[in-house]
C-alpha positions, 0 to 999 in steps of 0.5 A: 481495497484503496483506489487511485482517486482515493490516494490522489486526495491524501497528502504525502504524509498520509500516504507515508501513513497508509504505506506503513500500515499495510506493510504492517499488515503485509507482515501478518498476512505472510506470518499467518499464511505460514502458520497455515490460519489465513481466513482470506488469501485474497487480501494478501494481493490486495495489500501487495497490490495497495503498496503499489500503487502507493510507491507508483503515486510517491514516484509520479509525486516526486518526478513531478516537483523534480520537472518544476 
C-alpha cells in the first residue's frame, strides 16, 4: 500500500507510471475475481485506494501549478 509520504517524493512522470501499473493490476484483479481465482480479496481495495491517492495528488499539483 502506497503511503502519501512516498507518493509526495515521486515526480509527475513517476506518478503517471505508477498509476498505469495500478490500473493494469486492478484489471487483472477484476478478472481473477470474476473467475473466482482471487487469492487476496483485500488487494482489490488497496489498489483502488492507491489509485485514488495518486489521482488526488495529481489534482493537487495541477491546481497548485495553476494558482501560481
